[in-house]
py3Dmol code that shows the C-alpha trace and the ligand (Angstrom):
import py3Dmol

protein = """\
ATOM      1  CA  UNK A   1      19.986  -6.338  -6.488  1.00  0.00           C
ATOM      2  CA  UNK A   2      22.350  -5.571  -9.359  1.00  0.00           C
ATOM      3  CA  UNK A   3      25.640  -7.432  -9.264  1.00  0.00           C
ATOM      4  CA  UNK A   4      27.299  -6.482 -12.564  1.00  0.00           C
ATOM      5  CA  UNK A   5      30.480  -4.454 -12.930  1.00  0.00           C
ATOM      6  CA  UNK A   6      28.250  -1.425 -13.559  1.00  0.00           C
ATOM      7  CA  UNK A   7      27.072  -1.621  -9.948  1.00  0.00           C
ATOM      8  CA  UNK A   8      28.803   1.682  -9.186  1.00  0.00           C
ATOM      9  CA  UNK A   9      26.112   3.529 -11.167  1.00  0.00           C
ATOM     10  CA  UNK A  10      23.370   1.966  -9.062  1.00  0.00           C
ATOM     11  CA  UNK A  11      22.118   3.598  -5.882  1.00  0.00           C
ATOM     12  CA  UNK A  12      20.870   0.878  -3.569  1.00  0.00           C
ATOM     13  CA  UNK A  13      17.922   1.608  -1.343  1.00  0.00           C
ATOM     14  CA  UNK A  14      20.194   1.913   1.695  1.00  0.00           C
ATOM     15  CA  UNK A  15      22.412   4.392  -0.117  1.00  0.00           C
ATOM     16  CA  UNK A  16      19.496   6.318  -1.549  1.00  0.00           C
ATOM     17  CA  UNK A  17      17.778   6.452   1.831  1.00  0.00           C
ATOM     18  CA  UNK A  18      20.988   7.827   3.320  1.00  0.00           C
ATOM     19  CA  UNK A  19      21.251  10.299   0.472  1.00  0.00           C
ATOM     20  CA  UNK A  20      17.603  11.181   0.864  1.00  0.00           C
ATOM     21  CA  UNK A  21      18.001  11.875   4.572  1.00  0.00           C
ATOM     22  CA  UNK A  22      21.147  14.003   4.387  1.00  0.00           C
ATOM     23  CA  UNK A  23      21.393  17.788   4.489  1.00  0.00           C
ATOM     24  CA  UNK A  24      20.438  18.113   0.798  1.00  0.00           C
ATOM     25  CA  UNK A  25      16.960  16.713   1.510  1.00  0.00           C
ATOM     26  CA  UNK A  26      15.305  20.084   0.952  1.00  0.00           C
ATOM     27  CA  UNK A  27      16.450  19.933  -2.687  1.00  0.00           C
ATOM     28  CA  UNK A  28      14.982  16.467  -3.134  1.00  0.00           C
ATOM     29  CA  UNK A  29      11.520  15.073  -3.426  1.00  0.00           C
ATOM     30  CA  UNK A  30      10.279  11.508  -3.399  1.00  0.00           C
ATOM     31  CA  UNK A  31       7.239  11.036  -5.619  1.00  0.00           C
ATOM     32  CA  UNK A  32       5.168   7.960  -6.341  1.00  0.00           C
ATOM     33  CA  UNK A  33       2.913   7.046  -9.249  1.00  0.00           C
ATOM     34  CA  UNK A  34       0.078   4.532  -9.544  1.00  0.00           C
ATOM     35  CA  UNK A  35      -1.267   3.684 -13.020  1.00  0.00           C
ATOM     36  CA  UNK A  36      -4.768   2.749 -14.057  1.00  0.00           C
ATOM     37  CA  UNK A  37      -6.900   2.137 -10.944  1.00  0.00           C
ATOM     38  CA  UNK A  38      -9.524  -0.289 -12.245  1.00  0.00           C
ATOM     39  CA  UNK A  39     -12.885  -0.213 -10.446  1.00  0.00           C
ATOM     40  CA  UNK A  40     -13.649  -1.050  -6.830  1.00  0.00           C
ATOM     41  CA  UNK A  41     -10.926  -3.767  -6.534  1.00  0.00           C
ATOM     42  CA  UNK A  42      -8.340  -1.116  -7.475  1.00  0.00           C
ATOM     43  CA  UNK A  43      -9.776   1.486  -5.112  1.00  0.00           C
ATOM     44  CA  UNK A  44      -9.831  -1.107  -2.306  1.00  0.00           C
ATOM     45  CA  UNK A  45      -6.105  -1.820  -2.779  1.00  0.00           C
ATOM     46  CA  UNK A  46      -5.373   1.925  -2.594  1.00  0.00           C
ATOM     47  CA  UNK A  47      -7.472   2.185   0.578  1.00  0.00           C
ATOM     48  CA  UNK A  48      -5.745  -0.793   2.183  1.00  0.00           C
ATOM     49  CA  UNK A  49      -2.135   0.071   1.317  1.00  0.00           C
ATOM     50  CA  UNK A  50      -1.388   3.626   0.192  1.00  0.00           C
ATOM     51  CA  UNK A  51      -1.175   5.399   3.554  1.00  0.00           C
ATOM     52  CA  UNK A  52       1.173   2.691   4.892  1.00  0.00           C
ATOM     53  CA  UNK A  53       3.310   2.883   1.728  1.00  0.00           C
ATOM     54  CA  UNK A  54       3.536   6.683   2.008  1.00  0.00           C
ATOM     55  CA  UNK A  55       4.691   6.363   5.591  1.00  0.00           C
ATOM     56  CA  UNK A  56       7.104   3.450   5.097  1.00  0.00           C
ATOM     57  CA  UNK A  57       8.854   5.019   2.100  1.00  0.00           C
ATOM     58  CA  UNK A  58       8.555   8.665   3.213  1.00  0.00           C
ATOM     59  CA  UNK A  59       6.791   9.667  -0.019  1.00  0.00           C
ATOM     60  CA  UNK A  60       6.136  13.385  -0.496  1.00  0.00           C
ATOM     61  CA  UNK A  61       3.610  13.304  -3.335  1.00  0.00           C
ATOM     62  CA  UNK A  62       1.410  10.686  -5.002  1.00  0.00           C
ATOM     63  CA  UNK A  63       0.089  10.843  -8.564  1.00  0.00           C
ATOM     64  CA  UNK A  64      -2.401   8.252  -9.884  1.00  0.00           C
ATOM     65  CA  UNK A  65      -4.376   7.672 -13.066  1.00  0.00           C
ATOM     66  CA  UNK A  66      -8.149   7.829 -12.473  1.00  0.00           C
ATOM     67  CA  UNK A  67      -9.569   7.023 -15.918  1.00  0.00           C
ATOM     68  CA  UNK A  68     -10.787   3.490 -15.026  1.00  0.00           C
ATOM     69  CA  UNK A  69     -11.467   4.120 -11.327  1.00  0.00           C
ATOM     70  CA  UNK A  70     -15.283   4.088 -11.421  1.00  0.00           C
ATOM     71  CA  UNK A  71     -16.713   0.768 -12.716  1.00  0.00           C
ATOM     72  CA  UNK A  72     -13.749   0.616 -15.128  1.00  0.00           C
ATOM     73  CA  UNK A  73     -14.793   3.709 -17.068  1.00  0.00           C
ATOM     74  CA  UNK A  74     -14.183   7.295 -15.915  1.00  0.00           C
ATOM     75  CA  UNK A  75     -14.452   8.850 -12.459  1.00  0.00           C
ATOM     76  CA  UNK A  76     -17.388   9.831 -10.247  1.00  0.00           C
ATOM     77  CA  UNK A  77     -17.363  12.572  -7.601  1.00  0.00           C
ATOM     78  CA  UNK A  78     -17.780   9.959  -4.845  1.00  0.00           C
ATOM     79  CA  UNK A  79     -14.798   7.922  -6.042  1.00  0.00           C
ATOM     80  CA  UNK A  80     -12.668  11.049  -6.588  1.00  0.00           C
ATOM     81  CA  UNK A  81     -13.269  12.073  -2.971  1.00  0.00           C
ATOM     82  CA  UNK A  82     -12.466   8.535  -1.768  1.00  0.00           C
ATOM     83  CA  UNK A  83      -9.186   8.401  -3.696  1.00  0.00           C
ATOM     84  CA  UNK A  84      -8.092  11.778  -2.314  1.00  0.00           C
ATOM     85  CA  UNK A  85      -8.912  10.586   1.218  1.00  0.00           C
ATOM     86  CA  UNK A  86      -6.793   7.432   0.623  1.00  0.00           C
ATOM     87  CA  UNK A  87      -3.705   9.613   0.007  1.00  0.00           C
ATOM     88  CA  UNK A  88      -3.592  10.584  -3.685  1.00  0.00           C
ATOM     89  CA  UNK A  89      -2.485  14.182  -4.358  1.00  0.00           C
ATOM     90  CA  UNK A  90      -3.194  14.565  -8.070  1.00  0.00           C
ATOM     91  CA  UNK A  91      -4.938  12.344 -10.623  1.00  0.00           C
ATOM     92  CA  UNK A  92      -4.205  12.033 -14.343  1.00  0.00           C
ATOM     93  CA  UNK A  93      -6.503  10.812 -17.117  1.00  0.00           C
ATOM     94  CA  UNK A  94      -6.680   9.261 -20.557  1.00  0.00           C
ATOM     95  CA  UNK A  95      -9.104   8.067 -23.227  1.00  0.00           C
ATOM     96  CA  UNK A  96     -11.814   7.310 -20.611  1.00  0.00           C
ATOM     97  CA  UNK A  97     -11.589  10.743 -18.965  1.00  0.00           C
ATOM     98  CA  UNK A  98     -15.000  11.829 -20.318  1.00  0.00           C
ATOM     99  CA  UNK A  99     -16.901   8.564 -19.647  1.00  0.00           C
ATOM    100  CA  UNK A 100     -18.696   9.861 -16.523  1.00  0.00           C
ATOM    101  CA  UNK A 101     -20.483  13.209 -16.717  1.00  0.00           C
ATOM    102  CA  UNK A 102     -19.288  14.030 -13.170  1.00  0.00           C
ATOM    103  CA  UNK A 103     -15.841  14.790 -14.549  1.00  0.00           C
ATOM    104  CA  UNK A 104     -16.514  18.331 -15.793  1.00  0.00           C
ATOM    105  CA  UNK A 105     -17.149  20.037 -12.418  1.00  0.00           C
ATOM    106  CA  UNK A 106     -14.339  17.971 -10.870  1.00  0.00           C
ATOM    107  CA  UNK A 107     -11.769  19.965 -12.840  1.00  0.00           C
ATOM    108  CA  UNK A 108     -12.735  23.016 -10.726  1.00  0.00           C
ATOM    109  CA  UNK A 109     -12.839  21.260  -7.350  1.00  0.00           C
ATOM    110  CA  UNK A 110     -10.100  18.580  -7.438  1.00  0.00           C
ATOM    111  CA  UNK A 111      -6.460  18.213  -8.456  1.00  0.00           C
ATOM    112  CA  UNK A 112      -7.331  16.500 -11.693  1.00  0.00           C
ATOM    113  CA  UNK A 113      -5.702  16.399 -15.132  1.00  0.00           C
ATOM    114  CA  UNK A 114      -6.793  15.225 -18.571  1.00  0.00           C
ATOM    115  CA  UNK A 115      -4.383  14.623 -21.481  1.00  0.00           C
ATOM    116  CA  UNK A 116      -2.767  17.973 -22.275  1.00  0.00           C
ATOM    117  CA  UNK A 117      -2.813  17.373 -26.025  1.00  0.00           C
ATOM    118  CA  UNK A 118      -6.611  17.533 -26.295  1.00  0.00           C
ATOM    119  CA  UNK A 119      -7.423  20.441 -28.621  1.00  0.00           C
ATOM    120  CA  UNK A 120      -7.660  23.990 -27.306  1.00  0.00           C
ATOM    121  CA  UNK A 121     -11.028  24.743 -25.690  1.00  0.00           C
ATOM    122  CA  UNK A 122     -11.463  21.300 -24.098  1.00  0.00           C
ATOM    123  CA  UNK A 123     -12.263  21.668 -20.336  1.00  0.00           C
ATOM    124  CA  UNK A 124      -9.502  21.166 -17.773  1.00  0.00           C
ATOM    125  CA  UNK A 125      -5.762  21.078 -18.245  1.00  0.00           C
ATOM    126  CA  UNK A 126      -3.119  18.396 -18.561  1.00  0.00           C
ATOM    127  CA  UNK A 127      -0.307  20.255 -16.845  1.00  0.00           C
ATOM    128  CA  UNK A 128      -0.105  21.591 -13.288  1.00  0.00           C
ATOM    129  CA  UNK A 129       2.801  22.726 -11.127  1.00  0.00           C
ATOM    130  CA  UNK A 130       3.009  21.885  -7.405  1.00  0.00           C
ATOM    131  CA  UNK A 131       5.417  22.930  -4.646  1.00  0.00           C
ATOM    132  CA  UNK A 132       7.055  20.143  -2.639  1.00  0.00           C
ATOM    133  CA  UNK A 133       9.781  20.734  -0.030  1.00  0.00           C
ATOM    134  CA  UNK A 134      10.178  24.244  -1.492  1.00  0.00           C
ATOM    135  CA  UNK A 135      10.850  22.816  -4.981  1.00  0.00           C
ATOM    136  CA  UNK A 136       8.523  22.854  -7.964  1.00  0.00           C
ATOM    137  CA  UNK A 137       7.134  19.696  -9.576  1.00  0.00           C
ATOM    138  CA  UNK A 138       5.187  19.738 -12.837  1.00  0.00           C
ATOM    139  CA  UNK A 139       2.828  16.872 -13.614  1.00  0.00           C
ATOM    140  CA  UNK A 140       2.149  16.547 -17.337  1.00  0.00           C
ATOM    141  CA  UNK A 141      -0.467  14.140 -18.742  1.00  0.00           C
ATOM    142  CA  UNK A 142      -0.227  13.227 -22.439  1.00  0.00           C
ATOM    143  CA  UNK A 143      -2.107  10.746 -24.631  1.00  0.00           C
ATOM    144  CA  UNK A 144      -0.623   8.767 -27.531  1.00  0.00           C
ATOM    145  CA  UNK A 145      -2.060   8.244 -31.012  1.00  0.00           C
ATOM    146  CA  UNK A 146      -2.173   4.542 -31.914  1.00  0.00           C
ATOM    147  CA  UNK A 147      -5.720   3.245 -31.191  1.00  0.00           C
ATOM    148  CA  UNK A 148      -6.612   6.414 -29.281  1.00  0.00           C
ATOM    149  CA  UNK A 149      -9.121   9.286 -29.728  1.00  0.00           C
ATOM    150  CA  UNK A 150      -8.236  12.217 -31.951  1.00  0.00           C
ATOM    151  CA  UNK A 151      -5.956  14.741 -30.260  1.00  0.00           C
ATOM    152  CA  UNK A 152      -3.218  17.206 -31.133  1.00  0.00           C
ATOM    153  CA  UNK A 153       0.283  15.782 -31.646  1.00  0.00           C
ATOM    154  CA  UNK A 154       1.490  14.413 -28.290  1.00  0.00           C
ATOM    155  CA  UNK A 155       5.176  14.776 -29.171  1.00  0.00           C
ATOM    156  CA  UNK A 156       4.920  18.413 -30.244  1.00  0.00           C
ATOM    157  CA  UNK A 157       2.754  19.156 -27.199  1.00  0.00           C
ATOM    158  CA  UNK A 158       5.426  17.534 -25.017  1.00  0.00           C
ATOM    159  CA  UNK A 159       8.218  19.680 -26.487  1.00  0.00           C
ATOM    160  CA  UNK A 160       6.160  22.882 -26.168  1.00  0.00           C
ATOM    161  CA  UNK A 161       5.107  22.105 -22.574  1.00  0.00           C
ATOM    162  CA  UNK A 162       8.568  21.108 -21.373  1.00  0.00           C
ATOM    163  CA  UNK A 163      10.194  24.148 -23.026  1.00  0.00           C
ATOM    164  CA  UNK A 164       7.624  26.422 -21.335  1.00  0.00           C
ATOM    165  CA  UNK A 165       8.141  24.758 -17.935  1.00  0.00           C
ATOM    166  CA  UNK A 166      11.936  25.111 -18.229  1.00  0.00           C
ATOM    167  CA  UNK A 167      11.531  28.819 -19.077  1.00  0.00           C
ATOM    168  CA  UNK A 168       9.386  29.182 -15.943  1.00  0.00           C
ATOM    169  CA  UNK A 169      12.182  27.600 -13.879  1.00  0.00           C
ATOM    170  CA  UNK A 170      10.429  24.252 -13.292  1.00  0.00           C
ATOM    171  CA  UNK A 171      13.072  21.516 -13.305  1.00  0.00           C
ATOM    172  CA  UNK A 172      11.219  18.528 -11.864  1.00  0.00           C
ATOM    173  CA  UNK A 173       8.787  17.235 -14.480  1.00  0.00           C
ATOM    174  CA  UNK A 174       6.791  13.992 -14.280  1.00  0.00           C
ATOM    175  CA  UNK A 175       4.891  12.702 -17.341  1.00  0.00           C
ATOM    176  CA  UNK A 176       2.054  10.151 -17.417  1.00  0.00           C
ATOM    177  CA  UNK A 177       2.007   9.086 -21.087  1.00  0.00           C
ATOM    178  CA  UNK A 178      -1.296   7.323 -21.656  1.00  0.00           C
ATOM    179  CA  UNK A 179      -0.675   5.305 -24.814  1.00  0.00           C
ATOM    180  CA  UNK A 180      -1.257   1.888 -26.351  1.00  0.00           C
ATOM    181  CA  UNK A 181       2.028   1.263 -28.156  1.00  0.00           C
ATOM    182  CA  UNK A 182       5.311   0.742 -26.327  1.00  0.00           C
ATOM    183  CA  UNK A 183       7.052   2.201 -29.421  1.00  0.00           C
ATOM    184  CA  UNK A 184       5.288   5.537 -28.893  1.00  0.00           C
ATOM    185  CA  UNK A 185       6.235   5.543 -25.215  1.00  0.00           C
ATOM    186  CA  UNK A 186       9.846   4.668 -25.975  1.00  0.00           C
ATOM    187  CA  UNK A 187       9.983   7.372 -28.658  1.00  0.00           C
ATOM    188  CA  UNK A 188       8.816   9.991 -26.150  1.00  0.00           C
ATOM    189  CA  UNK A 189      11.565   8.796 -23.825  1.00  0.00           C
ATOM    190  CA  UNK A 190      14.172   9.266 -26.585  1.00  0.00           C
ATOM    191  CA  UNK A 191      12.800  12.727 -27.282  1.00  0.00           C
ATOM    192  CA  UNK A 192      12.801  13.900 -23.668  1.00  0.00           C
ATOM    193  CA  UNK A 193      15.514  11.986 -21.797  1.00  0.00           C
ATOM    194  CA  UNK A 194      17.737  14.427 -19.954  1.00  0.00           C
ATOM    195  CA  UNK A 195      14.986  17.080 -20.180  1.00  0.00           C
ATOM    196  CA  UNK A 196      12.354  15.689 -17.794  1.00  0.00           C
ATOM    197  CA  UNK A 197      12.585  13.803 -14.491  1.00  0.00           C
ATOM    198  CA  UNK A 198      10.432  10.764 -15.343  1.00  0.00           C
ATOM    199  CA  UNK A 199       8.073   9.325 -17.951  1.00  0.00           C
ATOM    200  CA  UNK A 200       5.754   6.456 -17.024  1.00  0.00           C
ATOM    201  CA  UNK A 201       3.306   4.861 -19.427  1.00  0.00           C
ATOM    202  CA  UNK A 202      -0.296   3.891 -18.624  1.00  0.00           C
ATOM    203  CA  UNK A 203      -3.352   2.489 -20.482  1.00  0.00           C
ATOM    204  CA  UNK A 204      -2.393  -1.103 -21.369  1.00  0.00           C
ATOM    205  CA  UNK A 205      -2.963  -2.274 -17.748  1.00  0.00           C
ATOM    206  CA  UNK A 206      -0.038  -4.693 -18.189  1.00  0.00           C
ATOM    207  CA  UNK A 207       3.237  -3.758 -16.510  1.00  0.00           C
ATOM    208  CA  UNK A 208       6.494  -3.854 -18.489  1.00  0.00           C
ATOM    209  CA  UNK A 209       9.872  -4.965 -17.168  1.00  0.00           C
ATOM    210  CA  UNK A 210      11.972  -1.971 -18.236  1.00  0.00           C
ATOM    211  CA  UNK A 211      12.175   0.375 -15.236  1.00  0.00           C
ATOM    212  CA  UNK A 212      15.330   2.413 -15.810  1.00  0.00           C
ATOM    213  CA  UNK A 213      17.015   5.757 -15.328  1.00  0.00           C
ATOM    214  CA  UNK A 214      18.600   7.022 -18.532  1.00  0.00           C
ATOM    215  CA  UNK A 215      20.348  10.408 -18.760  1.00  0.00           C
ATOM    216  CA  UNK A 216      18.757  11.250 -15.377  1.00  0.00           C
ATOM    217  CA  UNK A 217      15.231  10.504 -16.624  1.00  0.00           C
ATOM    218  CA  UNK A 218      13.255   7.725 -14.936  1.00  0.00           C
ATOM    219  CA  UNK A 219      11.317   5.578 -17.403  1.00  0.00           C
ATOM    220  CA  UNK A 220       8.844   2.692 -17.438  1.00  0.00           C
ATOM    221  CA  UNK A 221       6.895   1.791 -20.603  1.00  0.00           C
ATOM    222  CA  UNK A 222       3.822   0.795 -18.593  1.00  0.00           C
ATOM    223  CA  UNK A 223       3.329   0.535 -14.852  1.00  0.00           C
ATOM    224  CA  UNK A 224       0.368  -1.864 -15.090  1.00  0.00           C
ATOM    225  CA  UNK A 225      -3.042  -1.707 -13.439  1.00  0.00           C
ATOM    226  CA  UNK A 226      -4.084  -1.556  -9.833  1.00  0.00           C
ATOM    227  CA  UNK A 227      -7.105  -3.850  -9.501  1.00  0.00           C
ATOM    228  CA  UNK A 228      -7.909  -7.448 -10.489  1.00  0.00           C
ATOM    229  CA  UNK A 229      -4.865  -9.406 -11.612  1.00  0.00           C
ATOM    230  CA  UNK A 230      -6.437 -12.746 -12.629  1.00  0.00           C
ATOM    231  CA  UNK A 231      -8.670 -11.650 -15.517  1.00  0.00           C
ATOM    232  CA  UNK A 232      -8.271  -9.659 -18.752  1.00  0.00           C
ATOM    233  CA  UNK A 233      -6.845  -6.170 -18.063  1.00  0.00           C
ATOM    234  CA  UNK A 234      -8.803  -6.016 -14.790  1.00  0.00           C
ATOM    235  CA  UNK A 235     -12.135  -6.967 -16.378  1.00  0.00           C
ATOM    236  CA  UNK A 236     -14.232 -10.136 -16.221  1.00  0.00           C
ATOM    237  CA  UNK A 237     -12.883 -12.401 -18.958  1.00  0.00           C
ATOM    238  CA  UNK A 238     -16.350 -13.485 -20.273  1.00  0.00           C
ATOM    239  CA  UNK A 239     -16.912 -10.480 -22.541  1.00  0.00           C
ATOM    240  CA  UNK A 240     -13.382 -10.213 -23.986  1.00  0.00           C
ATOM    241  CA  UNK A 241     -13.306 -13.985 -24.588  1.00  0.00           C
ATOM    242  CA  UNK A 242     -16.678 -13.849 -26.386  1.00  0.00           C
ATOM    243  CA  UNK A 243     -15.399 -10.878 -28.389  1.00  0.00           C
ATOM    244  CA  UNK A 244     -12.252 -12.709 -29.478  1.00  0.00           C
ATOM    245  CA  UNK A 245     -14.098 -15.945 -30.235  1.00  0.00           C
ATOM    246  CA  UNK A 246     -17.064 -14.466 -32.120  1.00  0.00           C
ATOM    247  CA  UNK A 247     -16.243 -10.852 -33.052  1.00  0.00           C
ATOM    248  CA  UNK A 248     -19.345  -9.727 -31.111  1.00  0.00           C
ATOM    249  CA  UNK A 249     -18.737  -6.812 -28.763  1.00  0.00           C
ATOM    250  CA  UNK A 250     -20.107  -6.428 -25.247  1.00  0.00           C
ATOM    251  CA  UNK A 251     -19.812  -4.260 -22.149  1.00  0.00           C
ATOM    252  CA  UNK A 252     -16.753  -5.013 -20.026  1.00  0.00           C
ATOM    253  CA  UNK A 253     -17.560  -5.618 -16.341  1.00  0.00           C
ATOM    254  CA  UNK A 254     -15.408  -5.537 -13.218  1.00  0.00           C
ATOM    255  CA  UNK A 255     -15.322  -9.067 -11.697  1.00  0.00           C
ATOM    256  CA  UNK A 256     -17.323  -9.467  -8.493  1.00  0.00           C
ATOM    257  CA  UNK A 257     -14.502 -11.527  -6.953  1.00  0.00           C
ATOM    258  CA  UNK A 258     -10.856 -11.552  -7.982  1.00  0.00           C
ATOM    259  CA  UNK A 259      -7.202 -11.640  -6.923  1.00  0.00           C
ATOM    260  CA  UNK A 260      -5.950  -8.062  -6.578  1.00  0.00           C
ATOM    261  CA  UNK A 261      -2.698  -6.158  -7.080  1.00  0.00           C
ATOM    262  CA  UNK A 262      -1.440  -2.611  -6.433  1.00  0.00           C
ATOM    263  CA  UNK A 263       1.476  -1.415  -8.576  1.00  0.00           C
ATOM    264  CA  UNK A 264       3.360   1.733  -7.626  1.00  0.00           C
ATOM    265  CA  UNK A 265       6.614   3.273  -8.860  1.00  0.00           C
ATOM    266  CA  UNK A 266       8.710   5.536  -6.623  1.00  0.00           C
ATOM    267  CA  UNK A 267      11.281   8.083  -7.840  1.00  0.00           C
ATOM    268  CA  UNK A 268      13.654  10.510  -6.110  1.00  0.00           C
ATOM    269  CA  UNK A 269      14.104  13.787  -7.986  1.00  0.00           C
ATOM    270  CA  UNK A 270      16.830  16.330  -7.315  1.00  0.00           C
ATOM    271  CA  UNK A 271      17.182  19.529  -9.351  1.00  0.00           C
ATOM    272  CA  UNK A 272      15.177  17.918 -12.149  1.00  0.00           C
ATOM    273  CA  UNK A 273      17.254  14.727 -12.259  1.00  0.00           C
ATOM    274  CA  UNK A 274      15.900  11.310 -11.336  1.00  0.00           C
ATOM    275  CA  UNK A 275      18.497   9.859  -8.938  1.00  0.00           C
ATOM    276  CA  UNK A 276      16.742   6.700  -7.760  1.00  0.00           C
ATOM    277  CA  UNK A 277      13.751   4.597  -8.718  1.00  0.00           C
ATOM    278  CA  UNK A 278      12.001   1.393  -7.761  1.00  0.00           C
ATOM    279  CA  UNK A 279       8.656  -0.318  -8.304  1.00  0.00           C
ATOM    280  CA  UNK A 280       6.560  -2.134  -5.700  1.00  0.00           C
ATOM    281  CA  UNK A 281       3.870  -4.712  -6.380  1.00  0.00           C
ATOM    282  CA  UNK A 282       1.503  -5.392  -3.463  1.00  0.00           C
ATOM    283  CA  UNK A 283      -0.630  -8.518  -3.690  1.00  0.00           C
ATOM    284  CA  UNK A 284      -3.798  -9.020  -1.647  1.00  0.00           C
ATOM    285  CA  UNK A 285      -2.281 -12.209  -0.183  1.00  0.00           C
ATOM    286  CA  UNK A 286       0.392 -10.024   1.532  1.00  0.00           C
ATOM    287  CA  UNK A 287       3.249 -10.663  -0.926  1.00  0.00           C
ATOM    288  CA  UNK A 288       5.301  -7.640  -1.973  1.00  0.00           C
ATOM    289  CA  UNK A 289       7.737  -7.661  -4.901  1.00  0.00           C
ATOM    290  CA  UNK A 290      10.277  -4.878  -5.292  1.00  0.00           C
ATOM    291  CA  UNK A 291      12.142  -4.103  -8.536  1.00  0.00           C
ATOM    292  CA  UNK A 292      14.985  -1.562  -8.699  1.00  0.00           C
ATOM    293  CA  UNK A 293      15.521   0.703 -11.694  1.00  0.00           C
ATOM    294  CA  UNK A 294      18.647   0.060 -13.702  1.00  0.00           C
ATOM    295  CA  UNK A 295      20.761   3.105 -14.424  1.00  0.00           C
ATOM    296  CA  UNK A 296      22.391   4.021 -17.767  1.00  0.00           C
TER     297      UNK A 296
END
"""
ligand_1 = """\
1
FE2
Fe -6.842 4.166 -21.245
"""
view = py3Dmol.view(width=600, height=400)
view.addModel(protein, "pdb")
view.setStyle({"model": 0}, {"cartoon": {"style": "trace"}})
view.addModel(ligand_1, "xyz")
view.setStyle({"model": 1}, {"stick": {}})
view.zoomTo()
view.show()
């Protein structure tokens, strides 16, 4: 809990819950986002916890990043169907979107995104609009540039997409920015704060400690993975250790046994503004850690 003199800017969960349940509820939506789901340990955590989390926190809509969901690389039809059945409404992608050939038909049958700044003509889309409690929510998936595949400029794509959505009357906009560098993610935040409802980074698999609401935009540089928490970015440490010790590359594998974690961020949006945010970390030994967003 915040205890500083700026406490008056902070909406505690009790206050926000009250606010959320009052007569303005129809103007509000509570959305949740899960980052990179890494392999079967990640999918298992979603299966075990997501429906209970949705119920406990009265979440209207869940977005999750699928790009590592199947064996750490891409998404199969079977796993896509599982994740939908576990309570995910729409899934966003990244640099591993194309790793499984199953992905192409999935764009026609599932609520699935790929980074919107892939060049024109690439299958699928990275921006879709949904209706929640009578209000519109756009989900925009972008991919950064440092250490990433070739794409169109993410920042220019962001400006064009957000301008178009505003012209169409869409106020609530959530962005999954799949990028390596925290500087790129922070720069997108500076570009779009006050114009979109929330920006959350994915791809590094390591959560950052900067959940905030600035100029009514929720922001987190990286939410961190959902999957194994006691290895290297959700993968068995043998191959990355060999790679760092010898320079010889190998195929990353999901550990057969591991300690698991589910990381989820929850935001309340009203008329395009983010009015409340918190992150939950669920451990497979039943611990739960909650972190509130600070508000500027
Ligand atoms: Fe990635």
